[in-house]
C-alpha positions in Angstrom: 136.9 197.3 118.8 138.7 194.1 119.8 136.5 191.3 121.2 138.9 190.8 124.1 138.6 194.5 124.9 134.9 194.2 124.9 135.1 191.2 127.2 137.4 193.0 129.6 135.2 196.1 129.7 132.1 194.0 130.2 133.6 192.1 133.1 135.1 195.3 134.6 131.7 197.1 134.3 129.9 194.1 135.9 132.3 194.1 138.9 132.2 197.9 139.2 128.4 198.0 139.3 128.0 195.2 141.8 130.8 196.5 144.1 129.4 200.0 144.0 125.9 198.8 144.9 127.4 196.7 147.7 129.3 199.7 149.2 126.3 202.0 148.9 123.9 199.5 150.3 126.3 198.8 153.2 126.3 202.4 154.2 122.5 202.3 154.6 122.6 199.3 156.9 122.3 200.2 160.6 125.2 199.4 162.9 123.1 197.0 165.0 122.1 194.9 162.0 122.7 191.2 162.3 123.6 189.5 158.9 122.8 186.1 160.5 119.2 187.1 160.6 118.7 186.4 156.9 115.7 184.1 156.5 116.5 180.6 155.5 113.9 180.7 152.7 115.9 183.6 151.1 119.1 181.5 151.1 117.2 178.6 149.7 115.6 180.6 146.9 118.9 182.2 146.1 120.6 178.9 145.8 117.8 177.3 143.7 117.7 180.3 141.3 121.4 180.2 140.9 121.3 176.5 140.1 118.5 176.9 137.6 120.3 179.8 135.9 123.5 177.7 135.8 121.7 175.0 134.0 120.2 177.5 131.5 123.7 178.9 130.9 125.1 175.5 130.3 122.4 174.6 127.8 122.9 177.9 126.0 126.7 177.4 125.7 126.2 173.8 124.5 123.6 174.9 122.0 125.8 177.7 120.4 128.9 175.4 120.5 127.0 172.6 118.7 125.8 175.2 116.1 129.4 176.3 115.6 130.6 172.7 115.2 127.8 172.0 112.7 128.8 175.0 110.7 132.4 173.9 110.6 131.3 170.5 109.4 129.3 171.9 106.5 132.4 173.8 105.5 134.4 170.6 105.5 131.7 168.8 103.4 131.5 171.6 100.9 135.3 171.7 100.4 135.6 168.0 100.2 132.8 167.7 97.6 134.6 170.4 95.6 137.8 168.5 95.8 136.1 165.4 94.6 134.7 167.2 91.6 138.2 168.5 90.7 139.7 165.0 91.2 137.0 163.0 89.4 137.1 165.2 86.3 140.4 163.5 85.5 138.6 161.0 83.2 137.3 163.8 81.0 139.2 165.3 78.0 141.8 167.9 78.9 139.8 170.9 77.7 136.7 169.9 79.7 138.8 168.9 82.7 140.7 172.2 82.8 137.4 174.1 82.5 135.8 172.3 85.4 138.9 172.7 87.6 139.2 176.4 86.7 135.6 177.0 87.7 136.1 175.0 91.0 139.2 177.0 91.8 137.5 180.2 91.1 134.6 179.3 93.4 136.9 178.1 96.2 139.0 181.3 95.8 136.0 183.5 96.0 134.7 181.7 99.1 138.0 182.1 101.0 139.0 185.6 99.9 135.6 187.4 99.7 132.5 185.5 100.7 133.9 184.7 104.2 134.1 188.4 105.0 130.7 189.0 103.4 129.1 186.4 105.6 130.7 188.0 108.7 129.5 191.4 107.8 126.1 190.7 106.4 125.1 187.3 107.9 124.2 185.8 104.5 125.7 184.4 101.3 126.7 186.5 98.3 125.0 186.4 94.9 128.4 186.2 93.2 129.2 183.0 95.1 125.9 181.5 94.0 126.7 182.5 90.4 130.2 180.9 90.5 128.7 177.7 91.9 126.2 177.7 89.0 129.1 177.9 86.6 130.6 174.8 88.2 127.3 173.0 87.8 127.0 174.0 84.2 130.6 172.9 83.5 129.7 169.5 84.9 126.2 168.9 83.6 126.5 170.4 80.1 129.2 167.9 79.0 128.0 164.8 77.2 130.2 161.8 78.0 131.8 160.4 74.9 132.0 156.8 76.1 130.9 154.4 78.9 134.0 155.2 80.9 133.2 158.9 81.0 129.5 158.1 81.5 130.3 156.2 84.7 132.0 159.3 86.1 129.3 161.7 85.0 126.6 160.9 87.7 129.0 160.9 90.6 130.2 164.3 89.5 126.7 165.6 89.3 126.0 164.1 92.8 129.1 165.9 94.2 127.8 169.2 92.8 124.5 168.6 94.7 126.5 168.0 97.9 128.3 171.3 97.4 125.0 173.1 96.8 123.5 171.5 99.9 126.5 172.3 102.1 126.5 175.8 100.8 122.9 176.3 101.7 123.6 175.0 105.2 126.5 177.4 105.5 124.2 180.2 104.5 121.7 179.2 107.2 124.4 179.3 109.8 125.8 182.6 108.7 123.7 184.7 111.0 123.1 184.6 114.7 121.6 181.3 115.9 120.3 182.3 119.3 116.7 183.6 119.3 116.0 187.0 120.8 113.7 185.6 123.4 116.5 183.4 124.7 118.8 186.4 125.0 116.0 188.2 126.9 115.8 185.3 129.3 119.6 185.1 129.7 120.0 188.8 130.5 117.0 189.0 132.8 118.2 185.8 134.6 121.7 187.3 135.0 120.2 190.5 136.6 118.0 188.4 138.9 120.8 186.0 139.9 123.3 188.8 140.6 120.7 190.9 142.3 119.8 188.1 144.7 123.2 188.2 146.2 122.3 191.6 147.8 119.6 189.8 149.8 122.3 188.0 151.7 123.5 191.2 153.4 127.1 191.3 152.0 129.5 193.3 154.1 132.4 195.5 153.0 135.0 192.9 154.0 137.6 192.1 151.4 136.6 188.5 151.1 132.9 189.3 150.5 133.7 192.0 148.0 136.1 189.8 146.1 133.5 187.0 145.9 130.8 189.4 144.7 133.1 190.8 142.1 134.2 187.4 140.8 130.7 186.1 140.7 129.5 189.1 138.6 132.6 188.9 136.3 131.9 185.1 135.8 128.3 185.8 134.7 129.6 188.5 132.3 132.2 186.2 130.9 129.7 183.4 130.3 127.3 185.7 128.5 130.1 187.0 126.4 131.1 183.4 125.5 127.5 182.7 124.4 127.5 185.9 122.3 130.9 185.0 120.7 129.7 181.5 119.7 126.3 182.8 118.6 127.5 183.7 115.1 129.5 180.7 113.7 131.1 182.8 110.9 131.1 186.2 112.4 133.1 186.5 115.6 136.3 185.5 117.3 135.8 181.8 118.0 134.2 181.1 114.6 134.2 178.4 111.9 137.2 178.8 109.6 137.9 178.3 105.9 140.7 175.9 106.7 139.1 173.0 104.7 139.2 175.1 101.6 142.8 176.3 102.1 143.9 172.7 102.9 142.3 171.2 99.8 142.9 174.1 97.5 146.2 175.6 98.5 146.5 177.2 95.0 143.6 179.5 95.6 144.9 181.2 98.7 146.5 184.6 98.3 
């Protein structure tokens, strides 16, 4: 199911539930009821709870967005380090250079074409990708430099392999959901409490009040969906992309 369809259904459902409760609740209010009699303390508590929940939502959105940005940065570092390995291998003999570059291309191609989908589906790295990176490491470390010029390039190449390995590990750590379950529990309960408190203000069945109640509930649903969408940096609509790999290794794309 499309994520936009999920968002539309969630917002529509939130509006429908709130408006239905408002209409049903309004029928139970006696005709001589005065909505101006709402205690000031209730209005104050409703306002304060709304403000607190808005702060919590803002922090949650900032947290998942930061995690998504950090995941994209690890992808850039990984691709850049791979590119450096391929470029710095120029000083090696042609046979060694071609082997290193072929292993680098094979790894980059696998990440773009297969491992990205694997991370989205399973929330973890694949064993085959780890094996391909090990081949790159062996191609670099098993070669013995023939002279000082090649020896000067050896250690930087080994360092770049370490950078790739470290960035790959960080990418694996970011593959799953980043928001703890207890936080989601708090966000959902807070949404129910915040939306539920608007019924204490004795909403009438006027068009303006119904519109505001519906828009408020739809906004809460949208913000929760936004957090959920950002929560998996590699798994949902607004996710980190493999663009750094495709930009630096255009030859590996299908």
